[in-house]
C-alpha positions in Angstrom: 20.6 -16.9 18.1 23.4 -19.3 18.8 24.3 -22.1 16.5 22.2 -23.0 13.5 19.0 -21.1 12.8 16.1 -23.5 12.2 13.8 -22.0 9.6 10.4 -23.3 8.6 9.2 -22.0 5.3 5.6 -22.2 3.9 4.9 -21.0 0.4 8.1 -21.9 -1.3 6.4 -22.6 -4.6 4.7 -19.2 -4.8 5.6 -15.9 -6.4 6.5 -14.1 -3.2 7.6 -17.1 -1.2 10.0 -18.3 -4.0 11.6 -14.9 -4.1 12.2 -14.9 -0.4 13.5 -18.4 -0.3 15.8 -17.6 -3.2 17.4 -14.9 -1.1 17.7 -17.1 2.0 19.6 -19.6 -0.2 22.0 -16.9 -1.3 22.3 -15.2 2.1 25.8 -14.5 3.3 25.1 -16.7 6.4 23.2 -19.4 4.5 25.5 -22.1 5.9 24.1 -21.3 9.3 20.5 -21.9 8.3 18.6 -25.2 8.4 15.6 -24.6 6.1 12.6 -26.9 6.1 9.8 -26.4 3.6 6.3 -27.9 3.5 5.2 -28.7 -0.1 2.4 -30.7 -1.6 4.3 -31.9 -4.7 6.8 -34.8 -4.3 8.4 -33.6 -7.6 9.0 -30.1 -6.3 10.2 -31.6 -3.0 13.0 -33.4 -4.8 13.9 -30.2 -6.6 14.1 -28.3 -3.3 16.2 -31.1 -1.8 18.8 -30.5 -4.6 19.0 -26.9 -3.5 19.9 -28.0 0.0 16.5 -27.5 1.5 14.7 -30.2 3.6 11.3 -30.7 2.0 8.5 -32.3 3.8 5.3 -33.4 2.0 2.3 -31.6 3.6 -0.6 -29.4 2.7 -2.1 -26.6 4.7 -4.8 -29.0 5.9 -2.1 -31.2 7.5 -2.4 -29.4 10.8 -0.6 -31.9 12.9 2.5 -31.7 10.7 2.4 -27.9 10.6 2.2 -27.9 14.4 5.1 -30.4 14.7 7.5 -28.6 12.4 6.5 -25.1 13.8 7.4 -26.4 17.3 11.0 -27.0 16.1 11.6 -23.7 14.3 13.4 -20.6 15.5 12.0 -18.6 12.6 8.9 -19.2 10.4 8.2 -17.6 7.1 4.6 -18.0 6.1 4.1 -16.9 2.5 1.6 -19.7 1.7 -1.9 -18.3 2.4 -3.2 -15.1 4.0 -6.6 -16.5 4.9 -6.1 -20.0 6.1 -6.9 -19.5 9.8 -6.8 -23.2 10.8 -3.4 -23.6 9.3 -2.1 -20.5 11.1 -3.6 -21.6 14.4 -1.8 -24.9 14.0 1.4 -23.0 13.4 0.8 -20.9 16.5 0.1 -24.0 18.6 3.5 -25.3 17.5 5.2 -22.1 18.3 3.7 -22.1 21.8 4.9 -25.6 22.4 8.4 -24.7 21.2 8.5 -21.7 23.5 7.3 -23.8 26.5 9.8 -26.5 25.8 12.9 -24.4 25.1 12.2 -21.1 26.6 13.2 -19.4 23.3 11.0 -16.9 21.6 10.2 -18.1 18.1 9.7 -15.5 15.3 6.9 -15.5 12.7 7.1 -13.4 9.6 3.6 -13.7 8.2 2.3 -12.6 4.8 -1.0 -10.7 4.8 -2.1 -8.2 2.2 -3.1 -4.6 1.7 -6.6 -5.8 0.7 -7.3 -5.7 4.4 -7.3 -1.9 4.2 -9.4 -1.3 1.0 -11.9 1.5 0.9 -15.1 0.8 -0.9 -16.5 4.1 -2.2 -15.1 6.2 0.7 -16.5 9.6 1.3 -12.9 10.9 1.8 -9.5 9.4 1.1 -7.8 7.7 4.0 -4.0 7.3 3.9 -2.9 4.3 5.8 0.5 4.2 7.5 2.1 1.2 9.2 3.4 3.7 11.9 -0.2 4.6 12.9 -1.0 1.9 15.4 -4.4 3.2 16.4 -5.4 3.4 12.8 -4.4 -0.2 12.3 -6.3 -1.3 15.4 -9.5 0.4 14.0 -9.6 -1.8 10.9 -12.9 -3.8 11.0 -12.7 -7.4 12.1 -14.7 -8.3 9.0 -11.9 -7.1 6.7 -10.2 -9.6 4.4 -7.2 -11.3 6.1 -8.2 -9.6 9.4 -9.1 -12.8 11.4 -5.7 -14.3 10.6 -3.8 -11.2 11.4 -5.5 -10.8 14.8 -4.6 -14.4 15.7 -1.0 -13.7 14.8 -0.9 -10.5 16.9 -2.6 -12.4 19.8 0.4 -14.8 19.9 2.7 -11.9 20.3 0.6 -10.3 23.0 0.5 -13.6 24.9 4.3 -13.6 24.9 5.1 -16.9 23.3 6.1 -15.6 19.9 7.4 -12.5 18.2 5.3 -11.7 15.2 5.8 -9.5 12.1 3.2 -9.0 9.4 4.3 -8.0 5.9 1.4 -6.4 4.0 2.3 -6.2 0.3 0.1 -4.2 -2.2 -0.2 -5.5 -5.8 3.1 -7.3 -6.5 4.4 -7.1 -10.0 7.6 -8.1 -11.9 9.1 -11.3 -13.2 10.8 -13.2 -10.5 14.3 -14.8 -11.1 16.8 -16.9 -9.3 17.6 -20.6 -8.4 14.1 -21.4 -7.1 12.5 -20.2 -10.3 15.1 -21.6 -12.7 14.5 -25.0 -11.1 10.8 -24.8 -11.9 9.8 -24.8 -8.3 8.0 -21.5 -8.0 5.8 -19.2 -10.0 7.5 -16.3 -11.8 4.6 -13.9 -12.2 1.7 -12.5 -10.2 -1.7 -14.2 -10.5 -3.5 -10.8 -10.8 -1.4 -9.7 -13.8 -1.8 -13.1 -15.4 -5.6 -13.2 -15.1 -5.9 -9.7 -16.6 -3.6 -10.5 -19.4 -5.3 -13.8 -20.2 -8.7 -12.1 -20.2 -7.4 -9.4 -22.6 -5.9 -12.0 -24.9 -9.2 -13.9 -25.0 -11.4 -10.9 -25.6 -8.8 -9.3 -28.0 -9.1 -6.1 -26.0 -7.8 -4.9 -22.6 -10.4 -4.7 -19.9 -11.1 -3.1 -16.6 -13.9 -3.3 -13.9 -16.3 -0.3 -14.2 -14.5 2.9 -15.3 -11.2 1.8 -13.8 -11.0 4.9 -11.6 -10.1 3.0 -8.5 -6.4 3.4 -7.6 -4.1 0.8 -5.9 -0.5 0.7 -4.6 2.0 -1.6 -6.3 5.4 -3.0 -5.4 8.0 -5.0 -7.3 8.5 -8.6 -6.2 12.2 -8.0 -5.6 11.4 -5.1 -3.2 9.0 -7.3 -1.2 11.5 -10.1 -0.9 14.2 -7.7 0.3 11.8 -6.4 3.0 11.5 -10.0 4.4 15.2 -10.4 4.5 15.8 -7.0 6.1 13.3 -7.9 8.8 14.8 -11.4 9.2 18.4 -10.0 9.6 17.3 -7.2 11.9 15.3 -9.4 14.3 18.1 -12.0 14.5 20.8 -9.4 15.2 18.9 -6.7 17.2 15.5 -8.0 18.3 14.6 -5.0 20.5 15.0 -2.7 17.5 12.3 -4.4 15.4 8.6 -3.6 15.9 6.5 -6.6 16.5 2.8 -7.4 17.4 0.7 -4.3 16.7 4.0 -2.4 15.9 5.0 -5.2 13.5 2.9 -4.3 10.5 5.1 -3.6 7.5 3.5 -2.1 4.3 5.2 -2.7 0.9 4.6 -0.2 -1.9 6.6 1.9 -4.3 3.9 3.8 -6.1 0.2 3.9 -7.0 -1.8 3.7 -10.2 -5.4 3.3 -11.4 -6.8 0.2 -13.0 -7.4 2.3 -16.1 -3.7 3.0 -16.3 -2.9 -0.7 -15.9 -5.6 -1.5 -18.6 -4.0 0.9 -21.0 -0.5 -0.6 -20.5 -1.9 -4.1 -21.2 -3.8 -2.7 -24.2 -0.6 -1.1 -25.6 1.2 -4.4 -25.3 -1.6 -6.0 -27.3 -1.2 -3.4 -30.0 2.6 -3.8 -30.1 2.1 -7.5 -30.6 -0.4 -6.9 -33.4 -3.2 -8.6 -31.5 -5.5 -5.6 -31.5 -5.7 -2.2 -33.0 -7.0 -0.2 -30.0 -5.0 0.1 -26.7 -7.9 1.7 -24.8 -9.5 -0.8 -22.3 -13.2 -1.4 -22.1 -15.3 -2.3 -19.1 -15.8 -6.0 -18.4 -19.4 -7.1 -18.8 -21.0 -9.1 -16.0 -20.9 -12.1 -18.3 -17.1 -11.6 -18.7 -16.5 -11.3 -15.0 -18.3 -14.6 -14.5 -16.3 -16.2 -17.3 -12.8 -15.0 -16.2 -13.2 -14.8 -12.4 -16.4 -16.8 -11.5 -18.1 -13.9 -9.9 -19.5 -10.4 -10.5 -18.7 -9.1 -7.0 -15.6 -10.9 -5.8 -13.1 -8.5 -7.5 -13.3 -6.0 -4.6 -9.8 -4.9 -5.2 -10.6 -3.6 -8.7 -13.6 -1.7 -7.4 -11.8 -0.1 -4.5 -9.1 2.5 -3.8 -6.3 2.3 -1.4 -3.5 4.6 -0.4 -0.7 3.4 1.9 2.7 4.9 2.9 
């Protein structure tokens, strides 16, 4: 892309989004980027401006603004919400307008999630690969995140955008960098935090059921590096980067069971002198309602997933 690269960034105040934005700000070619973020908080907008980012006040329900700014962007990073279809459709409308006006092909790097692939009590283990296109096409339309991902892929198929979908598993780690030091973004994953808060409250680590379900995990730094690798590749050699149905990118660097995670939290409680037993116990229905507001919504903790 000649000249300045206009980047629209959604999700700058989040765990993953903040990590990606931090790397864009430190990128070797950062002086060739014009980064615009959409944020709800005027206070955080001011902090972002201090880092050299143009911050516009808008929420995901401000569809007209999303469409407008998307129409001006060469590259869009969407790390804001995996399930807000109206917001994504507004973004895609803007990308279509931008393509029709300039003839350029805008790029969308969209954040989905491995929850789209969860197996609820499968009769046999299915190993998902982002290289198996037919397997990806066979995912039910009712799966979580699926309606949004299909809309994103449709834009690529229609030829007015080049779309890439990053599909992280459980993201862990403590994020660091300018964006976090400034108090703009969240340093830790919401899943880890909720499990730890529940353990602290009940004075014992917990798990759903027997904790036998397994799940892939990935460090936040590895996820952020994946976004930057894709960004660099599609700017320098667009034909070399899979997009559309070939543009799913899984992120994982291992698997563990919820029992193992529960034991790790339990041992931390023991080390801090907050409990005498590191073994997790099963959450009761009453506790699930208390900590997560539902007995059935924690499908991730009930399900197994293997990705490569």
